[in-house]
C-alpha positions as CSV (number, residue, x, y, z in Angstrom):
1,M,-0.1,0.0,0.1
2,G,1.7,3.3,-1.1
3,T,1.4,6.8,0.3
4,P,-2.2,8.3,0.5
5,T,-2.4,11.0,-1.8
6,L,-4.3,14.2,-1.3
7,D,-7.0,12.9,-3.4
8,T,-7.7,10.0,-1.3
9,M,-7.0,12.1,1.9
10,A,-9.9,14.5,0.8
11,S,-11.9,11.6,0.0
12,E,-11.9,10.2,3.0
13,Q,-12.6,13.2,4.9
14,L,-15.5,13.7,2.6
15,E,-16.9,10.0,3.6
16,T,-16.3,11.0,7.2
17,Q,-18.1,14.5,7.6
18,L,-21.0,13.2,5.3
19,A,-21.7,10.3,7.9
20,Q,-21.3,12.9,10.7
21,L,-23.9,15.4,8.8
22,E,-26.2,12.2,8.2
23,V,-25.9,11.5,12.0
24,R,-27.0,15.3,12.9
25,L,-29.6,15.3,10.3
26,V,-31.3,12.1,11.7
27,R,-31.3,13.6,15.3
28,D,-32.6,17.0,14.1
29,Y,-35.4,15.6,12.0
30,A,-36.6,12.6,14.0
31,A,-39.5,12.0,11.7
32,V,-37.3,11.0,9.1
33,T,-35.9,7.3,8.9
34,P,-32.0,6.8,8.8
35,A,-32.5,4.8,5.4
36,R,-34.5,7.7,4.0
37,M,-31.9,10.3,5.0
38,H,-29.3,8.4,3.9
39,E,-31.2,8.1,0.3
40,L,-31.2,12.1,0.5
41,V,-27.4,12.5,1.5
42,E,-26.4,10.3,-1.3
43,R,-28.6,11.8,-3.9
44,E,-27.6,15.4,-3.0
45,R,-23.8,14.4,-2.7
46,S,-24.2,12.8,-6.3
47,R,-24.9,16.4,-7.6
48,F,-21.1,17.0,-6.8
49,D,-19.5,14.0,-8.2
50,G,-17.7,16.0,-10.9
51,A,-16.6,18.5,-8.5
52,H,-12.7,19.2,-8.2
53,I,-13.2,20.7,-4.8
54,H,-15.0,18.8,-2.0
55,V,-14.3,21.2,0.9
56,F,-18.0,22.7,0.3
57,V,-19.6,19.5,-0.4
58,P,-21.0,18.8,3.1
59,I,-22.2,22.5,3.6
60,L,-24.0,22.5,0.3
61,V,-25.7,18.8,0.8
62,E,-26.8,20.0,4.3
63,R,-28.4,23.2,3.2
64,A,-30.3,21.3,0.2
65,I,-31.7,18.8,2.5
66,R,-32.6,21.1,5.7
67,A,-34.2,23.0,2.8
68,T,-36.0,20.3,1.2
69,L,-37.2,18.8,4.8
70,T,-38.1,22.3,5.8
71,S,-40.5,22.9,2.7
72,S,-42.2,19.5,2.6
73,P,-41.7,18.0,5.9
74,A,-44.8,15.2,5.3
75,K,-43.3,13.8,2.4
76,H,-40.3,12.6,4.1
77,R,-41.8,11.5,7.4
78,K,-41.7,8.0,8.3
79,D,-44.9,6.0,8.7
């Protein structure tokens, strides 16, 4: 196994930050199942798949999900 590159380190950090974000969102939106929240995070994250800079991806994902859940909370409620 070689020395990690900046790309692999940034990718690992992004994974960690998104996992932490998912935990916070599940805590803040108890009506949304963890599985549904994971789907929302992955959907928003996929919008940035081709991005060269990932430092802002977690905040952009969080803002988009919070806006979505605030505007239509019943649509994402667990039943």
